[in-house]
C-alpha positions in Angstrom: 83.0 184.5 70.3 85.9 184.1 67.9 88.2 187.2 67.3 87.9 186.8 63.6 85.0 185.9 61.3 84.6 182.1 60.7 84.2 181.9 56.9 81.9 179.3 55.4 83.0 177.7 52.1 80.7 179.9 50.0 82.3 183.1 51.5 86.0 181.9 51.1 88.4 182.9 48.4 88.0 180.5 45.5 91.8 179.7 45.8 90.8 177.7 48.9 88.3 175.4 47.2 90.6 172.4 46.7 92.1 172.8 50.2 88.6 173.0 51.8 87.6 169.8 49.9 90.7 168.0 51.1 90.0 169.3 54.7 86.4 168.2 54.6 87.3 164.8 53.1 89.9 164.3 55.9 87.9 165.6 58.9 84.4 165.1 57.7 83.8 168.8 58.0 85.9 172.0 57.9 87.1 172.7 61.5 86.5 176.2 62.9 90.2 177.0 63.1 90.5 176.5 59.3 87.4 178.7 58.8 89.2 181.4 60.8 92.5 180.9 58.9 90.5 181.3 55.6 90.6 185.0 56.2 94.2 184.9 55.0 94.2 182.3 52.1 98.0 181.9 51.8 98.4 181.4 55.5 95.4 179.1 55.6 96.9 176.9 52.9 100.3 176.7 54.6 99.1 176.0 58.1 96.3 173.6 57.1 98.5 171.6 54.8 101.3 171.4 57.4 98.8 170.3 60.1 97.4 167.6 57.8 100.9 166.4 57.2 101.7 166.4 61.0 98.5 164.4 61.7 98.7 162.1 58.7 100.6 158.8 58.2 104.2 158.9 59.0 107.1 157.4 60.9 105.3 157.8 64.3 102.1 156.0 65.1 99.0 158.3 65.0 98.0 157.3 68.5 101.4 158.3 69.9 101.2 161.5 67.9 97.9 162.3 69.8 99.6 161.7 73.1 102.4 164.1 72.0 99.7 166.6 71.0 98.0 166.3 74.3 101.3 166.7 76.2 102.2 169.7 74.0 98.9 171.5 74.6 99.2 170.8 78.3 102.8 172.0 78.4 101.9 175.4 76.9 98.6 175.6 78.9 96.4 175.7 75.7 92.9 174.5 75.7 92.2 174.7 72.0 90.9 171.3 70.9 92.3 169.5 73.9 89.1 167.5 74.5 88.9 166.7 70.8 92.4 165.2 70.9 91.6 163.2 74.0 88.7 161.7 72.1 90.8 161.0 69.0 93.4 159.3 71.2 90.7 157.2 72.9 89.2 156.4 69.5 92.6 155.2 68.3 92.8 152.8 71.2 94.9 154.6 73.6 94.0 153.4 77.1 92.2 156.0 79.2 94.9 155.5 81.9 97.5 156.8 79.5 95.4 159.8 78.5 94.7 160.5 82.2 98.4 160.3 83.1 99.1 163.1 80.5 96.3 165.2 81.8 97.4 164.8 85.4 101.1 165.1 84.7 101.7 161.7 86.1 103.5 160.4 83.0 106.9 160.6 84.6 106.1 157.9 87.1 103.5 156.1 85.2 103.9 152.4 84.5 101.7 153.0 81.4 104.6 154.7 79.6 107.8 153.3 78.2 111.1 154.9 78.6 111.0 155.8 74.9 107.6 157.6 75.3 108.8 159.4 78.5 111.8 160.7 76.6 109.5 162.2 74.0 107.5 163.9 76.7 110.7 165.3 78.1 111.4 166.8 74.7 107.9 168.3 74.6 108.4 170.0 77.9 111.9 171.3 76.9 110.7 172.6 73.5 107.7 174.3 75.3 110.0 175.9 77.8 113.0 176.7 75.6 113.6 175.0 72.2 117.2 176.4 72.2 118.1 174.5 75.3 117.5 170.8 74.4 120.4 169.1 76.0 122.8 166.8 74.3 121.9 164.2 77.0 118.2 164.4 76.1 119.1 164.0 72.4 121.2 161.0 73.2 118.4 159.5 75.2 116.0 160.1 72.4 118.4 158.6 69.8 118.5 155.4 71.9 114.8 154.9 71.1 114.0 156.8 67.9 115.7 157.3 64.5 116.4 160.7 62.9 113.3 160.6 60.7 111.1 159.8 63.7 112.7 162.6 65.8 112.1 165.1 63.0 108.5 164.1 62.8 108.0 164.3 66.5 109.6 167.8 66.5 107.3 168.9 63.7 104.2 167.6 65.6 105.3 169.4 68.8 106.1 172.7 67.1 103.0 172.6 64.9 100.7 172.1 67.9 102.5 174.8 69.9 101.4 177.1 67.0 98.0 175.6 66.5 97.2 175.7 70.2 98.3 179.3 70.5 96.5 180.4 67.4 93.3 178.6 68.4 93.3 180.0 71.9 94.2 183.6 70.9 91.5 183.7 68.3 88.9 182.2 70.7 88.2 179.3 68.3 86.7 176.1 69.6 86.8 172.8 67.9 85.4 170.3 70.4 85.2 167.7 67.7 87.8 167.5 65.0 86.6 164.4 63.2 83.0 164.0 62.3 83.6 160.8 60.5 85.0 157.5 61.8 88.8 157.5 62.2 89.1 154.2 60.4 88.0 156.1 57.3 90.8 158.7 57.5 
């Protein structure tokens, strides 16, 4: 049972109407985490809008973002929406072998991952362990594969999902399905 009430749209503060419509248009429904966040409208707006930005179109391919999200959730031992993100990755065409290599921590030796992707996963692990201790060597390795805008976006996805995973787990919220509409329509 969730730690806080999950508010339905008719019980939410009217200031959230536009955000809830945007969220419903994006996901096909309002995820439970957003319903929990609606108990604090300003926080709900900030977190939900930032999450939509992190998931949306950008400098990094959405399928790769999903692998980064899976690696992030795994690195911090969070279960919130892990299965949902596995499904999203698969729906976006990520081979099941790559998804399995993340789940089984075999990405380091996997032939399914490029050196560029492995460098991103090293960053995920380091940020999950200690964001203040990302080495110059790792940043150099990352810059060999990714530009500054991409690295900023990856960092935002990692840190957003550290927060999302922790908030979801601590509140006991479950979103086994995040998209109730075809991803091609997102």
